[in-house]
C-alpha positions as MATLAB code, in Angstrom:
seq = 'MNYPSTDPAPAAGQSSVGEQAKDQVQQVAERAHDVAGNAQVKIRDQIDTRSTQAGDQVAATAMALRSGADELYRQGNGSAGDAAHKAAAQAERLGSYLQAADADRILSDVEDVARRNPWAVVLGGVVAGAAAARFLKASSARRYESSPYATGPRSSGSYVNGGAQ';
ca = [
      48.796   -4.188   45.643;
      46.181   -1.554   45.758;
      46.324    1.045   43.049;
      44.492    4.281   43.445;
      41.551    4.786   41.150;
      42.203    7.106   38.239;
      38.508    7.802   37.709;
      37.548   10.949   39.513;
      34.308   10.756   41.421;
      31.570   12.826   39.840;
      31.350   16.209   41.356;
      28.155   17.377   42.921;
      25.660   18.343   40.230;
      27.309   16.206   37.525;
      25.723   12.988   36.325;
      27.514    9.746   35.730;
      28.087    8.285   32.272;
      25.361    5.719   32.932;
      22.820    8.412   33.689;
      23.821   10.327   30.568;
      23.396    7.169   28.498;
      19.966    6.579   30.019;
      18.980   10.153   29.178;
      20.136    9.755   25.583;
      18.301    6.451   25.212;
      15.170    8.093   26.568;
      15.540   11.000   24.122;
      15.994    8.599   21.194;
      12.933    6.627   22.289;
      10.885    9.821   22.495;
      12.021   10.880   19.019;
      11.208    7.438   17.614;
       7.756    7.639   19.189;
       7.226   11.106   17.676;
       8.358    9.912   14.235;
       6.058    6.898   14.435;
       3.154    9.145   15.415;
       3.890   11.495   12.524;
       4.083    8.552   10.127;
       0.689    7.293   11.292;
      -0.846   10.724   10.758;
       0.646   10.944    7.259;
      -0.551    7.444    6.373;
      -4.070    8.227    7.580;
      -4.064   11.451    5.557;
      -2.912    9.529    2.476;
      -5.628    6.904    2.977;
      -8.241    9.635    3.320;
      -7.038   11.390    0.173;
      -6.640    8.235   -1.898;
      -9.963    6.752   -0.818;
     -11.746    9.966   -1.768;
     -10.028    9.951   -5.169;
     -10.927    6.295   -5.680;
     -14.508    7.084   -4.673;
     -14.661    9.830   -7.297;
     -13.376    7.440   -9.963;
     -15.812    4.697   -8.953;
     -18.689    7.192   -8.987;
     -17.695    8.275  -12.505;
     -17.586    4.621  -13.555;
     -21.037    4.121  -12.060;
     -22.359    6.978  -14.173;
     -20.837    5.378  -17.273;
     -22.402    2.020  -16.353;
     -25.765    3.678  -15.882;
     -25.460    5.320  -19.320;
     -24.563    1.940  -20.778;
     -27.566    0.369  -19.075;
     -29.854    3.049  -20.527;
     -28.429    2.402  -23.994;
     -28.967   -1.339  -23.589;
     -32.598   -0.696  -22.606;
     -33.065    1.500  -25.713;
     -31.688   -1.306  -27.859;
     -34.189   -3.719  -26.367;
     -31.675   -5.767  -24.381;
     -33.432   -5.694  -21.005;
     -31.506   -8.469  -19.260;
     -28.105   -6.913  -20.025;
     -29.534   -3.505  -19.100;
     -30.698   -4.890  -15.752;
     -27.266   -6.359  -15.049;
     -25.544   -3.086  -15.964;
     -28.055   -1.138  -13.866;
     -27.377   -3.381  -10.819;
     -23.621   -3.019  -11.345;
     -24.033    0.761  -11.539;
     -26.001    0.795   -8.294;
     -23.308   -1.233   -6.510;
     -20.586    1.012   -7.932;
     -22.473    4.088   -6.713;
     -22.700    2.590   -3.207;
     -18.990    1.805   -3.195;
     -18.107    5.241   -4.566;
     -20.152    7.075   -1.955;
     -18.667    4.893    0.798;
     -15.110    5.632   -0.345;
     -15.838    9.340   -0.639;
     -17.376    9.569    2.828;
     -15.263    7.119    4.855;
     -12.165    8.172    6.757;
      -9.109    5.990    7.348;
     -10.326    4.727   10.730;
     -13.666    3.610    9.329;
     -12.067    1.889    6.344;
      -9.561    0.097    8.568;
     -12.310   -0.965   10.970;
     -14.467   -2.292    8.135;
     -11.544   -4.196    6.600;
     -10.774   -5.739    9.996;
     -14.426   -6.763   10.402;
     -14.472   -8.440    6.991;
     -11.179  -10.195    7.744;
     -12.571  -11.511   11.042;
     -15.754  -12.790    9.397;
     -14.010  -14.251    6.323;
     -10.392  -15.161    7.133;
     -10.131  -17.527    4.179;
     -11.185  -14.769    1.813;
      -8.300  -12.682    3.132;
      -5.894  -15.595    2.659;
      -7.201  -16.160   -0.861;
      -6.868  -12.440   -1.607;
      -3.268  -12.539   -0.394;
      -2.509  -15.537   -2.596;
      -4.064  -13.844   -5.622;
      -2.173  -10.607   -4.942;
       1.071  -12.552   -4.495;
       0.537  -14.457   -7.738;
      -0.196  -11.216   -9.586;
       2.936   -9.604   -8.147;
       5.026  -12.641   -9.129;
       3.691  -12.528  -12.693;
       4.437   -8.821  -12.896;
       7.978   -9.281  -11.620;
       8.591  -12.222  -13.947;
       7.301  -10.280  -16.947;
       9.454   -7.279  -16.166;
      12.600   -9.184  -15.148;
      13.969   -9.576  -18.682;
      13.670   -5.854  -19.317;
      15.286   -5.004  -15.991;
      18.115   -7.468  -16.631;
      18.797   -6.162  -20.122;
      18.992   -2.604  -18.880;
      21.206   -3.489  -15.920;
      24.994   -3.077  -15.949;
      25.311   -6.827  -15.309;
      23.864   -7.802  -18.675;
      26.643   -9.147  -20.852;
      26.954  -10.947  -24.089;
      24.665  -11.076  -27.070;
      21.408  -10.868  -25.129;
      21.973   -7.272  -24.100;
      22.803   -6.257  -27.648;
      19.518   -7.611  -28.971;
      20.866  -10.470  -31.108;
      18.337  -12.916  -29.644;
      15.320  -10.906  -30.661;
      12.709  -13.132  -32.370;
      14.385  -16.369  -31.358;
      17.879  -15.413  -32.423;
      17.077  -14.255  -35.953;
      17.732  -10.683  -36.865;
];
C-alpha cells in the first residue's frame, strides 16, 4: 500500500531542515572561532602585562643585589661581592628582557629553548609536577578538615599534637 507523504514539500524560498541545521552549525563554528580568537588576544595581553610586571620585580631585585655586592666589597669580601655583582648583572639582563619582550617573542624564545634542550623541558616538568604534588599533599589535610565530608574526631581537633589535648 502506498500512503501519501504527510511532509509538505518546502515552498519556494524556504530552506529544508537540513539546510537550516547546516546554517546553525556554521554559525556556532564561527562563534567558537571568534571566542577562541578573543581568548588568544586576552592571553597575549595577560602575558605582556605579567611579563612586564615580572621584569620590574626582577630589575628591583637586581638593584638590591648590586647594593649587596657593594656592601660586600666595602666589607672586604671581594669574592662574594663578585658573585653578587655577576648575579645582579644577570638579573638586570633578565629584567630588561621581560620588560621589553612581547608575548610572541617570549613564546618564540621558549620554543627555541625547548627545541635545543628537550630534556631540560622534561626535567622542568617533572620538577614542577613534584612541587605541585607536594603543595597539594601539604594542603590536603586542611582542605579535608574544612570540607563537609570531614567526620569524627579529626574534624573537631582532638588529634592535634598526636591525639593529646
